[in-house]
C-alpha positions as CSV (number, residue, x, y, z in Angstrom):
1,M,10.5,9.9,-41.7
2,D,14.0,11.0,-42.7
3,F,16.3,7.8,-44.4
4,S,18.7,10.8,-46.6
5,L,21.9,9.1,-44.6
6,L,20.8,5.2,-46.1
7,K,20.8,6.5,-50.0
8,D,25.0,6.1,-50.8
9,E,24.9,2.4,-48.3
10,S,24.9,-0.8,-49.8
11,R,23.6,-2.1,-46.6
12,L,21.5,-1.4,-43.6
13,L,23.1,-3.8,-40.6
14,I,21.5,-3.6,-36.9
15,E,21.9,-5.8,-33.7
16,A,20.7,-6.4,-30.6
17,D,21.2,-8.1,-27.8
18,L,19.4,-10.6,-26.2
19,A,18.4,-12.9,-23.2
20,P,16.0,-15.3,-21.5
21,I,12.9,-13.3,-20.0
22,Q,13.6,-15.6,-17.7
23,G,16.2,-18.0,-16.0
24,T,19.2,-18.2,-17.8
25,R,17.8,-21.3,-20.0
26,F,16.5,-21.1,-23.7
27,Q,15.4,-23.6,-26.0
28,P,17.0,-23.6,-29.5
29,T,15.5,-24.5,-33.3
30,G,15.4,-27.8,-33.6
31,F,16.3,-29.8,-36.9
32,P,14.7,-33.9,-37.5
33,D,18.2,-34.9,-38.7
34,L,20.6,-32.7,-36.3
35,G,19.0,-31.7,-33.4
36,A,20.4,-28.3,-32.4
37,A,22.8,-26.2,-34.8
38,T,25.5,-26.7,-32.6
39,Y,29.1,-25.4,-34.4
40,Q,32.4,-23.8,-33.5
41,L,34.4,-20.8,-34.5
42,P,37.6,-21.3,-36.1
43,G,40.7,-20.2,-34.2
44,D,39.8,-20.6,-30.1
45,K,36.9,-23.2,-31.0
46,T,34.5,-20.9,-29.1
47,P,31.1,-23.3,-28.9
48,M,27.6,-21.6,-30.7
49,L,24.9,-22.2,-31.5
50,L,22.7,-21.0,-34.1
51,L,19.2,-20.4,-32.3
52,E,17.0,-19.5,-34.7
53,S,17.2,-19.5,-38.6
54,A,16.8,-17.3,-41.5
55,Q,14.3,-18.9,-42.8
56,S,12.4,-18.8,-39.5
57,V,13.2,-15.4,-38.4
58,A,11.9,-14.4,-41.9
59,N,8.9,-16.2,-41.0
60,R,8.6,-14.0,-37.8
61,L,9.3,-11.1,-39.5
62,E,6.3,-11.8,-42.1
63,S,4.5,-12.4,-39.4
64,T,4.5,-9.0,-37.6
65,I,2.4,-7.1,-39.9
66,W,-0.6,-9.6,-39.9
67,D,-3.3,-9.0,-37.2
68,E,-5.1,-11.9,-36.4
69,T,-7.6,-10.8,-34.3
70,A,-8.9,-8.0,-37.1
71,Q,-7.8,-10.3,-39.5
72,D,-6.2,-7.6,-42.0
73,V,-2.3,-6.3,-41.9
74,V,-1.9,-4.2,-38.8
75,Q,-3.8,-0.1,-38.6
76,P,-0.4,1.1,-39.6
77,L,-0.5,-0.6,-42.7
78,R,-3.4,-0.6,-44.2
79,G,-3.4,-0.2,-47.4
80,I,-1.2,-1.7,-48.3
81,P,-1.5,-4.3,-51.6
82,Y,-1.8,-8.2,-50.7
83,V,-4.0,-10.8,-52.4
84,V,-6.5,-12.7,-50.4
85,V,-7.7,-16.2,-51.2
86,K,-11.8,-17.3,-50.5
87,Q,-13.6,-20.6,-51.0
88,E,-16.8,-20.0,-51.5
89,D,-17.1,-17.2,-49.7
90,Q,-14.7,-17.9,-47.3
91,V,-11.0,-16.8,-46.8
92,L,-8.8,-19.4,-47.0
93,T,-5.3,-17.5,-46.8
94,N,-3.6,-14.9,-48.1
95,S,-0.6,-13.2,-49.8
96,L,1.1,-12.4,-46.3
97,L,0.4,-15.7,-44.9
98,E,2.0,-17.8,-47.1
99,A,5.6,-19.2,-47.7
100,H,5.5,-18.3,-51.2
101,R,3.5,-15.4,-50.8
102,L,2.3,-14.2,-54.6
103,S,3.4,-17.2,-55.9
104,S,1.5,-19.3,-53.2
105,F,-0.1,-22.6,-54.8
106,Y,-3.4,-21.2,-53.9
107,I,-3.2,-17.8,-55.5
108,L,-1.4,-19.1,-58.8
109,E,-3.7,-22.6,-59.2
110,G,-6.7,-21.7,-57.9
111,D,-7.6,-18.4,-59.8
112,R,-6.6,-18.8,-63.4
113,R,-7.9,-15.5,-64.2
114,F,-5.6,-14.2,-61.6
115,L,-2.3,-16.1,-63.2
116,D,-3.5,-15.0,-67.1
117,Q,-2.9,-11.4,-65.5
118,L,0.7,-11.3,-64.1
119,K,1.2,-14.0,-67.5
120,K,0.0,-10.6,-69.3
121,E,1.4,-8.0,-67.2
122,L,5.3,-9.8,-66.8
123,E,5.9,-11.9,-69.9
124,P,8.8,-10.5,-72.1
125,P,9.4,-10.6,-75.8
126,K,10.4,-14.0,-77.2
127,E,14.5,-14.1,-77.3
128,R,14.8,-11.1,-74.6
129,P,15.4,-11.4,-70.7
130,V,13.1,-11.4,-68.2
131,D,12.7,-7.5,-67.0
132,F,13.6,-7.7,-63.2
133,H,12.8,-3.6,-63.0
134,K,8.9,-5.3,-64.5
135,L,8.4,-7.8,-61.8
136,A,9.4,-5.4,-58.7
137,K,6.4,-2.5,-60.1
138,I,4.2,-6.0,-60.4
139,L,4.9,-7.2,-56.8
140,A,4.3,-3.7,-56.0
141,K,1.1,-3.4,-57.0
142,Y,-0.4,-6.6,-55.8
143,D,1.8,-8.0,-52.8
144,I,4.6,-5.0,-51.6
145,N,5.5,-8.0,-48.7
146,S,7.2,-10.2,-51.6
147,L,9.8,-7.2,-52.3
148,L,11.3,-7.5,-48.5
149,H,10.9,-11.2,-48.3
150,G,11.8,-12.4,-51.9
151,I,10.0,-14.5,-54.6
152,F,10.7,-17.1,-57.1
153,I,7.6,-17.3,-59.7
154,A,7.9,-20.9,-60.5
155,K,5.6,-20.9,-63.1
156,Q,6.9,-22.2,-66.8
157,E,4.1,-20.4,-68.5
158,I,5.0,-17.0,-67.2
159,A,8.4,-16.0,-68.5
160,G,9.8,-19.9,-68.3
161,G,9.8,-19.8,-64.5
162,R,12.9,-17.1,-64.8
163,F,11.1,-14.2,-62.3
164,K,13.1,-14.7,-58.8
165,L,14.3,-12.1,-56.2
166,A,16.0,-12.9,-53.2
167,R,15.4,-11.7,-49.9
168,A,15.9,-7.7,-49.2
169,L,15.8,-8.4,-45.4
170,S,17.0,-11.2,-43.6
171,G,17.9,-11.7,-39.6
172,F,19.0,-14.9,-38.1
173,I,19.9,-15.4,-34.1
174,E,23.2,-16.6,-32.6
175,A,23.9,-18.1,-29.1
176,R,28.4,-18.3,-28.1
177,N,30.0,-19.6,-25.8
178,V,26.8,-21.8,-25.2
179,I,26.5,-25.2,-22.7
180,P,24.2,-27.9,-22.4
181,V,21.9,-28.3,-19.9
182,N,20.6,-31.9,-19.9
183,S,17.5,-32.7,-18.2
184,G,14.0,-34.7,-18.8
185,G,10.9,-35.9,-17.6
186,V,8.1,-38.3,-17.6
187,K,4.8,-38.9,-19.1
188,N,2.4,-40.5,-16.8
189,D,-0.5,-42.3,-17.3
190,R,-2.7,-42.0,-14.0
191,L,-5.0,-45.2,-15.5
192,N,-2.5,-48.0,-16.4
193,P,1.4,-47.0,-16.0
194,S,2.5,-50.1,-17.7
195,A,-0.4,-49.5,-21.0
196,D,1.5,-49.7,-24.4
197,A,3.8,-47.0,-25.1
198,K,3.9,-47.6,-29.3
199,K,-0.1,-46.2,-29.1
200,G,0.6,-43.2,-26.1
201,G,-0.5,-45.2,-23.2
202,G,1.4,-46.2,-19.6
203,N,4.5,-44.0,-18.2
204,I,6.9,-42.4,-20.7
205,P,10.1,-41.3,-20.2
206,F,11.5,-38.1,-22.1
207,H,14.8,-36.6,-22.7
208,R,15.3,-32.6,-22.8
209,E,18.5,-30.7,-24.0
210,E,18.2,-27.3,-23.2
211,Y,21.6,-24.2,-23.8
212,T,22.5,-21.5,-21.8
213,A,25.6,-18.8,-23.4
214,E,27.3,-16.4,-22.8
215,E,25.7,-13.9,-25.2
216,I,22.8,-13.8,-27.4
217,K,22.5,-11.7,-30.5
218,A,20.0,-11.0,-33.3
219,Y,21.4,-9.4,-36.5
220,F,19.4,-8.2,-39.5
221,S,20.6,-7.0,-42.7
222,L,18.2,-5.0,-45.3
223,D,19.9,-5.1,-48.6
224,L,19.3,-1.1,-50.0
225,A,20.9,-1.7,-52.5
226,Q,18.6,-4.2,-54.1
227,I,16.0,-1.7,-52.8
228,R,17.2,0.9,-54.8
229,G,17.6,-1.3,-57.8
230,Y,13.8,-1.7,-58.3
231,R,14.0,1.9,-59.5
232,F,10.7,3.2,-57.8
233,S,10.2,6.6,-56.7
234,S,11.4,7.7,-53.3
235,E,8.5,7.4,-51.5
236,V,7.5,3.6,-52.5
237,E,12.0,3.1,-51.1
238,D,11.1,5.1,-47.6
239,L,8.4,2.6,-47.1
240,L,9.8,-0.4,-48.2
241,I,12.4,1.0,-45.7
242,A,10.1,2.0,-42.8
243,I,8.0,-1.2,-42.8
244,A,11.7,-3.1,-43.0
245,L,12.3,-1.8,-39.4
246,Y,8.7,-1.8,-38.3
247,K,9.0,-5.3,-38.9
248,I,12.3,-5.9,-37.0
249,Q,11.1,-3.5,-34.1
250,S,7.9,-5.3,-34.0
251,F,9.5,-8.7,-33.9
252,L,12.2,-8.1,-31.0
253,E,9.7,-6.0,-29.2
254,R,6.9,-8.3,-29.7
255,G,7.5,-11.5,-31.3
256,L,10.4,-13.4,-29.1
257,R,8.5,-16.1,-27.6
258,L,9.5,-18.5,-30.3
259,R,8.9,-21.9,-28.7
260,T,7.5,-22.3,-24.9
261,A,11.2,-22.7,-23.8
262,C,12.3,-20.4,-25.7
263,D,11.1,-16.7,-24.5
264,L,13.4,-13.6,-25.0
265,T,13.9,-10.3,-24.1
266,Y,16.0,-7.5,-25.9
267,L,18.4,-5.4,-23.4
268,S,19.8,-2.8,-26.8
269,I,20.0,-2.7,-30.2
270,T,22.6,-1.1,-32.3
271,V,23.4,0.5,-36.1
272,K,26.3,-1.4,-36.7
273,C,26.3,0.0,-40.7
274,P,25.9,3.2,-41.3
275,V,26.8,4.2,-37.6
276,T,25.4,7.4,-37.9
277,F,22.0,6.3,-39.0
278,K,19.5,6.8,-35.9
279,L,16.7,3.7,-36.2
280,P,13.0,5.4,-35.1
281,D,11.8,3.2,-32.5
282,L,8.0,1.5,-32.6
283,T,6.1,4.5,-31.5
284,T,7.7,7.0,-34.4
285,L,7.1,4.4,-37.2
286,T,3.5,3.8,-36.2
287,K,2.8,7.0,-36.3
288,D,4.8,7.8,-39.5
289,L,3.6,4.7,-41.0
290,P,-0.3,5.6,-42.7
291,E,1.5,9.4,-44.2
292,L,4.0,6.7,-46.0
293,V,1.5,4.7,-47.2
294,A,-0.9,7.2,-48.8
295,A,2.1,8.9,-50.6
296,A,3.2,5.8,-52.2
297,K,-0.5,4.5,-53.5
298,S,-0.1,5.2,-56.9
299,A,2.1,1.6,-57.1
300,F,-0.7,-0.4,-55.9
301,A,-3.2,-1.6,-57.3
302,D,-6.9,-0.2,-56.4
303,P,-8.1,-1.8,-54.2
304,P,-4.9,-3.0,-52.8
305,I,-6.6,-5.8,-51.7
306,T,-7.2,-8.5,-55.0
307,T,-9.2,-11.4,-54.3
308,V,-8.7,-14.7,-55.9
309,N,-10.7,-17.9,-55.7
310,Y,-9.7,-21.5,-54.9
311,E,-11.5,-24.5,-56.2
312,A,-10.1,-27.9,-54.8
313,K,-9.7,-29.8,-57.6
314,K,-12.0,-33.1,-56.9
315,A,-10.4,-36.7,-57.0
316,T,-11.5,-38.8,-60.6
317,K,-12.2,-41.9,-60.4
């Protein structure tokens, strides 16, 4: 896989045109104190909608490499490093699924030996700045996913909580020239329509707000300058770029059922910068990734899957 066209670029910018898979309506993400995130463009006041936030798209991109059926990473990425959390030989979670990745409470609080190992490998000399190249090497060793999606190791005992990396891969979805579609319904109680609604009984009417739009577009950004700043070998850099592209292509092809009433399909995908770069499709990425993983394995822990044990702290009387 040839990424030579990206070697002098600071960003890889990608856009994809989307549409509802059926009909014209869609349900946006909502926030408890805001509802749908609507806004207007300066100038012509075009009504806009943030259909999916950066944090939500990050979560969805991360989930693309986890095979829920096999309870393992997807086949093309078998061999990449991550941390598994067990409790009494039962798998609880792992660093690919946890919101804070390697900085998960269940990883750093679950097994003091692993926390001590991180401290030993990361701790800088006294009165010296933290070494972010060292952090990148440790993340490649134990959880390469954190190099794309960022991390904040907020542990005072590890360099005073100063280790933090921004997301290298990010995305969001916007809808343009939106119009609200108001509807509603009734939850029917077939036994007693006048039962106590506060307890969930009776017939309960509800309001529903969806939207239609002139255009729906997904935006993705890969910070190539940040990846180069990790100072890895070309094998590890190429693997990081390929994993990011796999996540984007997999999300667009398989992950656009965002909610029950927001099922999208993608119509086209375009590289906006650099325009000369030809984006590999999901089939090509799936075929080439195992070789890229094998080429970068010297940077990984051996074995690549690290297991920590989590014991819930018992309440004291």
